C-alpha angles and dihedrals in degrees: 000000000000125000090205112129115245119218115225117208114191091199090066090063093045095056100031107114093004094134097044099053116111114253118227108225090190095238097107097033111199089356091088089069124073111269109261128214120208116190134205115187120189128181136200131169095282108029152007118241116203124192114192118185112218109163116192094013120124121231092239091056095059122093125188126186127183123194114173103305096341115103122190124188123183131174136182124209125198125180135165131177135179127196110207133188106193107311095333118097106222098181135001122188131183132184127188120173144154131209130185138178131190127186138171121234124210094245137031119267126233096234093190092063098039119115137188133202129184122198134148094358094307124112113206118196122189108198115184115210118246113244110261114230109242115233116236132200116246121225112230115221 
């Protein structure tokens, strides 16, 4: 290990990768970014309720799995647009992306009673808690 001082130049970080960054042409709007997924998880005595924001994703491209207390949500987004002037294609843009989130809940979920709804870009999961077996004191003979 060297005790030689290292000079830090903030301009290096500013321009590093400047010419390799994708340029947003404005035609796809936010579709040029990876689809994000923001989660809200609420809990009451009987269930967990999860709201996952997935704008621009189609219902058939969403996959949810529940194993015990582990919840996994994944979604795929595909979008393509062309801007034509007459028969000439002036610009063609495509976007394909996948996002996924997994999280552990504090209690196991009753998968048989779980439900999911998707409306207006928001996935709502209702995940009932599995009944916890009560411990009992054993009588010693």
